[in-house]
Each structure stands twice: as structure tokens, then as C-alpha cells.
C-alpha atoms as one frame of an Amber mdcrd trajectory, in Angstrom:
protein
  25.132   2.068   7.358  27.369   1.708   4.280  29.092  -1.244   5.958  25.846
  -3.213   6.403  26.048  -6.607   4.678  23.478  -7.478   2.016  22.868 -10.654
   0.031  23.646 -10.181  -3.658  22.059 -11.935  -6.632  22.620 -12.560 -10.340
  20.191 -11.690 -13.137  18.298 -14.913 -12.483  17.718 -13.960  -8.829  20.163
 -16.624  -7.646  22.214 -15.608  -4.618  25.899 -15.262  -5.477  27.314 -13.952
  -2.208  27.302 -11.111   0.308  28.615  -7.539  -0.055  28.598  -4.283   1.868
  25.867  -1.772   1.106  28.488   0.607  -0.266  29.862  -2.042  -2.636  26.355
  -3.095  -3.679  25.530   0.410  -4.905  28.968   1.049  -6.360  29.118  -2.132
  -8.437  25.390  -2.460  -9.111  24.665  -5.822  -7.522  21.068  -7.009  -7.304
  19.931  -6.989  -3.657  16.715  -7.370  -1.668  14.567  -4.580  -0.267  11.248
  -4.308   1.565   8.548  -1.886   0.361   5.304  -1.214   2.221   2.627   1.055
   0.778  -0.101   2.413   3.070  -3.516   2.959   1.493  -6.827   4.164   2.900
 -10.311   5.268   1.910 -10.924   8.979   2.537 -14.253  10.552   1.622 -14.946
   7.697  -0.795 -11.553   8.131  -2.476  -8.731   5.608  -2.508  -5.608   7.306
  -1.146  -1.956   6.334  -1.100   0.585   7.534   1.470   4.089   8.849   0.796
   6.854   9.549   3.260   8.783  12.776   2.920  12.449  11.816   2.953  14.580
  13.740   5.417  16.552  16.610   3.933  19.714  15.140   5.477  19.404  11.867
   3.544  22.288  11.119   1.186  19.989   9.918  -1.598  16.956  11.877  -2.835
  16.745  14.232   0.181  13.407  15.969   0.668  11.530  13.944  -1.965   8.312
  11.945  -1.552   8.792   8.177  -1.541   7.319   4.754  -0.680   5.468   4.909
   2.648   8.073   2.711   4.372  11.003   0.896   2.796  14.488  -0.370   3.470
  17.194  -2.887   2.692  17.028  -6.482   3.901  20.292  -7.373   5.605  22.101
 -10.605   4.817  20.825 -12.340   7.968  17.214 -11.159   7.593  14.119 -12.742
   6.071  11.428 -10.834   4.214   9.318 -10.913   7.383  12.027  -8.952   9.182
  11.379  -6.071   6.815   8.307  -5.134   8.843  10.695  -3.374  11.239  10.976
  -0.570   8.683   7.357   0.451   9.265   7.756   1.030  12.987  11.268   2.455
  12.703  10.411   5.004  10.024   6.786   5.814  10.851   6.267   4.878  14.507
   3.323   2.679  13.501   3.131  -0.900  14.807   1.984  -3.332  12.119   1.977
  -7.147  12.161   3.436  -8.900   9.114   0.229 -10.898   8.605  -1.670  -7.607
   8.160   0.276  -6.937   4.967  -0.932  -7.955   1.517   1.920  -9.200  -0.708
   2.328  -7.950  -4.275   5.303 -10.144  -5.115   8.849  -9.143  -6.077   9.414
  -6.237  -8.444  12.904  -5.836  -9.867  14.054  -2.476 -11.136  17.175  -0.424
 -11.580  17.882   3.248 -10.898  21.194   4.860 -11.770  22.827   8.201 -11.111
  26.428   9.338 -10.718  28.430   6.742  -8.743  25.224   5.026  -7.614  23.552
   1.956  -9.145  20.481   0.683  -7.332  19.343  -2.741  -8.556  16.563  -3.854
  -6.245  14.599  -7.054  -5.859  11.799  -5.303  -4.015   9.414  -7.378  -1.908
   6.327  -5.183  -2.193   3.408  -5.131   0.239   0.347  -2.998   0.861  -1.252
  -2.166   4.187  -4.800  -0.913   4.595  -4.321   1.806   7.166  -6.895   3.105
   9.618  -4.380   5.317  11.392  -4.885   9.046  11.653  -2.060  11.193  10.352
  -1.394  12.462  13.875  -0.552   8.888  14.929   2.549   8.811  12.732   5.799
   9.458  14.593   8.532   9.648  11.953  12.170   8.773  12.534  13.563  12.221
  11.762  16.933  10.988  10.490  15.013   9.181   7.753  11.571  10.772   7.421
  10.449  14.378   7.908   6.723  13.853   7.356   3.910  11.913   5.677   1.352
  12.957   3.068  -1.572  11.235   1.431  -2.691  11.682  -2.148  -5.742  10.493
  -4.052  -4.635   7.450  -6.029  -6.361   8.556  -9.225  -4.633  11.927  -8.980
  -1.221  10.301  -8.642  -1.911   8.127 -11.681  -2.918  11.206 -13.707   0.251
  13.002 -12.619   2.611  10.147 -13.372   1.136   8.738 -16.560  -1.293  11.209
 -18.121   0.625  14.461 -18.025  -1.201  16.292 -15.252   0.960  19.209 -14.085
   0.316  19.060 -10.335  -1.899  17.366  -7.750  -3.007  18.033  -4.166  -1.329
  16.436  -1.155  -2.135  16.726   2.522  -0.316  15.602   5.629   2.320  16.912
   7.982   5.999  17.747   8.296   8.245  18.113  11.305   9.892  21.528  11.058
  12.244  22.841  13.749  10.905  20.181  16.106   7.280  21.187  15.538   4.576
  19.237  13.742   3.121  21.366  10.945   0.100  20.477   8.830   0.727  20.777
   5.101  -1.547  21.060   2.106   0.300  21.697  -1.104   0.391  21.030  -4.802
   3.127  18.627  -5.875   4.634  17.794  -9.266   6.581  14.804 -10.570   9.801
  16.518  -9.501   8.693  16.179  -5.861   8.851  12.353  -6.006  11.683   9.845
  -6.014  11.955   8.905  -9.718  11.178   5.202  -9.530  10.739   3.692 -12.964
   7.329   3.995 -14.576   6.693   0.280 -14.632   7.265   0.056 -10.876   4.635
   2.708 -10.132   2.309   1.261 -12.775   2.496  -2.241 -11.325   1.936  -1.031
  -7.754  -1.054   1.122  -8.702  -2.530  -1.612 -10.893  -2.208  -4.147  -8.075
  -3.864  -1.779  -5.579  -6.732  -1.097  -7.967  -7.248  -4.832  -8.487  -7.206
  -5.351  -4.741  -9.811  -2.668  -4.125 -11.997  -3.991  -6.980 -11.951  -7.476
  -5.434 -12.871  -5.959  -2.076 -15.966  -4.389  -3.612
């Protein structure tokens, strides 16, 4: 996976070449990713879905993250990113079912790892039951859904913990989970990324009404 080739870009989003995934994260090159957020209406509440990253993942193991996401390889278009949904979640979705939110650029850094993403962000209105999800266990150990207002309160208004419900695959068995989660349970994407995604979803749902 570290040898996968990715297109790299300058600060103005102009492509400047191609580099391996390992080099991209070592040197901090801007590169393209695909993000797809699942949302649904449950008991008159808007909900957002998070994947539970596999505990064997190199980066952020065991944390809650974007419903489905991945890198776009150098030979791929944005439309090719839809493969991430079926690969990670076992859910078949057509690209024209997605609602685009544009490109969000952000940077996350930790020791020996610089992640500068040009993220092509989409939302998908899901009508799938949780038992229809078949996660790719090397990448995803489960899926949970959370009330969108609760997540906003947790991330931006200082709420200590919020309820989540979903499932995890444990020792080869599917186990239902209902638990309280805190900010430490989530991949620490920058505030403005989460704020823009949530704002865009709220606008979308307001227009729908």
C-alpha cells in the first residue's frame, strides 16, 4: 500500500508530479482523497454514520472516522473513489447517488506523518439497515450512527459524551453496540473540516424540507 502512486499538488492545487504514498506522507505533499459520509433520518432525527477503524490499522487504529474514505491513485478520477464504499462497507452505491460538497483541504500532522489532503467530499442518503453493512475487516471493524446534533454538541460545544449505536465484528462475530463516546474516540480531523461537513449537511436537509 505504501508503494501506491498518488498525484501530488502545490499550494495552489496545481499538479506537480507523482509520488509514492509513503513519500507523500513523509514529505507532506498535497494529494487527493475521496470522502463519503452516510446520513439518514432515524425517529425524526438526522443521523451521521462513522466507521470504526480496524485495530490493526497503522494510523488511528480503533477510532471512529468518515463513513468511507480513501486515497485516489494517480490513474484514478474522483468517480473511481466510489469503490471505497463497497470495499470498506460492502454497500453498493452508484456515483450519481452521491451529493458533492466540493473539495476541502486540510492538514493533520503527527510524528513522521504529514497528511495534506485535497478531500473530495460527498454525502449519501442511506436507507440501508445496519445489518446490511459488511465491513472489510482489514480496514473497518464496525459501523455506528450518531445523532448529528449530538455530534455537533460534542465537537463544538463541550459536551462530555454522546450516545452511539451500531455493530462491531469481534472474534468473527457480529456484536451490537450501544455506548457513550467522547472526542477521544474519533479521528482528530480539524475543527473546520467537521464544521464545514456538518454545516453542508444541515443546509442540504433544510433545502429538502
